[in-house]
C-alpha positions in Angstrom: 93.2 -86.2 207.9 94.3 -89.8 208.0 94.2 -92.1 205.1 91.5 -94.2 206.8 89.2 -91.2 207.3 89.6 -90.1 203.7 88.7 -93.6 202.4 85.6 -93.7 204.7 84.5 -90.2 203.4 85.1 -91.3 199.8 83.1 -94.5 200.3 80.3 -92.6 202.0 80.2 -90.1 199.2 80.2 -92.8 196.6 77.3 -94.5 198.4 75.4 -91.2 198.6 75.9 -90.7 194.8 74.9 -94.2 194.0 71.8 -93.9 196.2 70.9 -90.6 194.5 71.4 -92.2 191.0 69.2 -95.2 192.0 66.4 -93.0 193.5 66.5 -90.8 190.4 66.2 -93.9 188.2 63.3 -95.3 190.3 61.6 -91.9 190.3 61.9 -91.7 186.5 60.5 -95.2 186.1 57.6 -94.4 188.4 57.0 -91.2 186.4 57.0 -93.2 183.1 54.7 -95.8 184.6 52.2 -93.1 185.7 52.4 -91.0 182.6 48.8 -90.6 181.4 47.9 -92.1 178.1 47.8 -89.4 175.4 44.5 -88.4 174.0 43.7 -89.4 170.4 43.9 -86.7 167.8 40.1 -86.4 167.7 40.0 -86.4 171.5 42.5 -83.5 171.7 40.7 -81.6 168.9 37.3 -81.9 170.5 38.4 -81.6 174.1 37.1 -85.1 174.9 38.6 -87.9 176.9 39.1 -90.2 173.9 42.1 -92.5 173.4 43.4 -94.6 170.4 42.1 -97.7 172.1 38.6 -96.2 171.9 38.5 -95.9 168.1 36.1 -97.7 165.9 37.3 -99.8 163.0 37.4 -98.6 159.4 34.2 -99.4 157.6 34.7 -102.0 154.8 31.9 -103.6 152.9 32.1 -107.4 152.5 34.2 -107.8 155.7 33.3 -109.7 159.0 32.0 -106.4 160.4 29.0 -104.8 162.2 28.2 -101.4 160.7 26.1 -99.6 163.3 24.2 -96.4 162.6 23.2 -94.8 165.9 20.3 -92.3 165.6 18.7 -89.6 167.8 22.0 -88.1 169.0 23.3 -84.6 169.4 26.9 -83.2 169.1 27.8 -83.2 172.8 30.0 -85.7 174.6 30.7 -89.2 173.5 28.9 -92.2 172.0 29.8 -95.5 173.6 29.1 -98.9 172.1 29.8 -102.3 173.6 29.8 -105.6 171.7 28.7 -108.8 173.4 28.3 -112.5 172.5 25.7 -114.7 174.3 28.1 -115.7 177.1 27.9 -113.3 180.0 25.7 -110.9 178.0 25.6 -107.4 179.6 28.3 -108.3 182.1 31.8 -106.8 182.1 33.3 -110.3 181.6 31.2 -110.8 178.5 32.2 -107.7 176.7 34.0 -108.4 173.5 34.8 -104.8 172.5 34.2 -101.3 173.6 34.2 -98.2 171.3 33.9 -94.6 172.2 33.6 -91.9 169.5 32.6 -88.2 169.5 28.9 -87.6 169.3 27.5 -85.9 166.2 24.2 -84.3 165.4 21.6 -86.7 164.0 23.4 -90.0 163.6 26.8 -91.6 163.9 28.1 -94.6 161.9 30.4 -96.9 163.8 32.0 -100.1 162.4 33.1 -103.0 164.6 35.2 -105.9 163.2 34.3 -109.4 164.5 36.6 -112.4 164.4 34.0 -114.6 162.7 30.4 -114.7 161.6 28.0 -115.5 164.4 25.5 -114.0 166.8 26.2 -110.7 168.6 24.5 -107.9 170.4 25.4 -104.2 170.6 24.6 -102.0 173.6 25.3 -98.3 173.7 24.6 -94.9 175.2 25.1 -91.2 174.5 27.5 -90.0 177.2 26.4 -86.3 177.0 28.7 -85.0 179.7 31.7 -87.0 178.4 32.5 -88.4 181.8 32.8 -92.0 180.4 30.0 -93.2 182.7 26.3 -93.9 182.1 24.5 -91.4 184.4 21.5 -93.1 186.2 18.4 -91.9 188.0 17.5 -92.8 191.5 15.8 -96.0 190.3 18.9 -97.0 188.3 17.2 -96.3 184.9 19.5 -94.5 182.4 19.5 -90.7 182.7 21.3 -90.5 179.3 20.0 -91.8 176.0 20.7 -95.5 175.5 20.0 -98.1 172.8 20.3 -101.8 172.0 20.6 -103.8 168.8 17.1 -104.7 167.5 15.7 -101.7 169.4 13.6 -103.7 171.9 11.0 -101.8 173.9 11.7 -102.5 177.6 8.9 -101.4 179.8 9.9 -102.7 183.2 12.9 -102.2 185.4 15.0 -105.0 184.1 18.0 -105.5 181.9 17.5 -106.5 178.3 17.6 -110.2 177.4 19.9 -111.8 174.9 17.1 -113.0 172.7 15.7 -109.4 172.4 19.0 -107.9 171.2 20.9 -110.6 169.3 21.5 -110.5 165.5 23.5 -112.6 163.1 26.6 -111.4 161.4 27.1 -113.3 158.1 30.4 -113.6 156.1 30.0 -110.2 154.5 29.0 -108.3 157.6 25.8 -106.6 158.6 24.3 -103.2 158.8 22.1 -102.4 161.9 20.4 -99.3 163.3 20.1 -98.4 166.9 17.6 -95.7 167.8 18.6 -94.1 171.1 15.9 -93.7 173.7 15.9 -90.8 176.1 13.9 -91.5 179.3 14.6 -88.0 180.7 
């Protein structure tokens, strides 16, 4: 074999090795980017799709905090609560915070820190099947138990209004109760 042929074979081999290393690096980066977020300890323990980002805040009296007690719940699936301000109330763009915790029999206490005192509203539902979605009937009414701050009675097919659900959080926080309603 001539010197020129050997050099070409070496260059070709080097290029193939480099390409293999590059594709391996790209594949490992893609795998790292697509690695699923690990479940939180409570999610893994209860077999629920719960992540650290879902966790409620630690309850602390005298803090800018909403301490929500949710009643009429059973120990299956998840409890989801969303915090809103007046701007874009009940719209995805208006959501200030979302919390998901395991459901428990009877009632669940969830604490939500707020940046400052002011007016807020809390909306939530009991995700019985734990699929992270509010199941709805054919007429778009909730199929799973739901509730709102101030527990307004909504008799028509409409979304709740800000004035029905808002409450004030003072400097030292506030305790509220949400009674879930099951339309099923």
